C-alpha angles and dihedrals in degrees: 000000000000111000109200136136093276093053092044097050091045091050092052090050095048096046096048109119117240112275092219129030120210112241094171095110093048090049092050092049090049090054091050092048091048090048089057102035101046096055089044090056089052092051095253111135094189088227092297128125114261090244090056091050087059101036099049098055090042091053091050091049092049089048091054092048091047091050092050092048091048092050090050091052092049091050092050091050091049093052096042088097089066091063092042092051093046093049092045090054091049090051091043092241091147099171091053091048092050092048092050092049095045091057098036102048091070101081138049118285108205097194113075089204092055091045092053090047091052093052092045087056090049090052090050090054090049092050090048087060089046088246091143095158091062092044089054090050090053092049091047092054092049091051097042092049094039092231113175142023119307093259090051091052089053088054090048092053092050092045091050091050091052092046092051091052091048089048090056092249087134100160094052092040095051091045091052091046091052092051093049092049089058092057125093109246141147120282094251088061088048088056091053091049091049089053091049091048090059093064099070090038093057101030102079098342163200087210098190092066090059093062100035095111097021101157093048092046093049093051092048097052093038092056100043111025102055110191090352086072085082090080098056089042089056092048090050089050089054092051092048091048092052090049091053094248091131099161091057091041091056092050093050092046090054090049090050095049091047087065103031129027111255090232089056092049094052092043091055095039109025094185087070091066096099090061091061090062095044104042130044117241119237116250108251118226116252 
């Protein structure tokens, strides 16, 4: 799957939910039911057998319920790819994620939350291929069109900030980071921002800023980032190594490689490669 501006803009167009939904059939059925029920309540059988006066409205009502249930099932099947793509990204099954998205981003997605989730997965696939420009375009479209729940839009802003920094758009990225850091947000978002902040401090520096509040930073990312804490640990190890604090650098590198494979760390952040030759990785538990 080639993720470029053409693909992205087409996907946003195709997944846009209908602006108006047709309620004509429901209105017509309501008229028929009213036509039958109201006279029945007045004692007028309209020349129909009493059984028919009961059976016909019941059949209409069951038909409506069946139609609603069938539409709900179709909608669940249509959006199943969103869950598949999200889970594939989490498990780093990138080919499966790309295949699900390529087929799924061709039809309307009625839920704005599902639509945002699908495009966040697409951006993750783009970033995996180091296609940060396309990821930024996806994030920009989500923000401009306000697609997603409020917490998803927070995630989009943080992801866009990270992508800009990784794309060497340092001025824009640092400006966005500064604005986000002034906002009130939960601590797990603070941990993500602290991790993002390490990138411009370590690549290319200044390294001292990255370890200024080391104990506080370590506790924050340890508590809220789970295995993703391996990335800030690795960045801290790089900063400590550059500052000549090799004992601490080795400890942080071991902590990082306990959570994330060293090959994955250096693939994501190539400037960490020298650490792999200097410090021994920690054996990960099976």
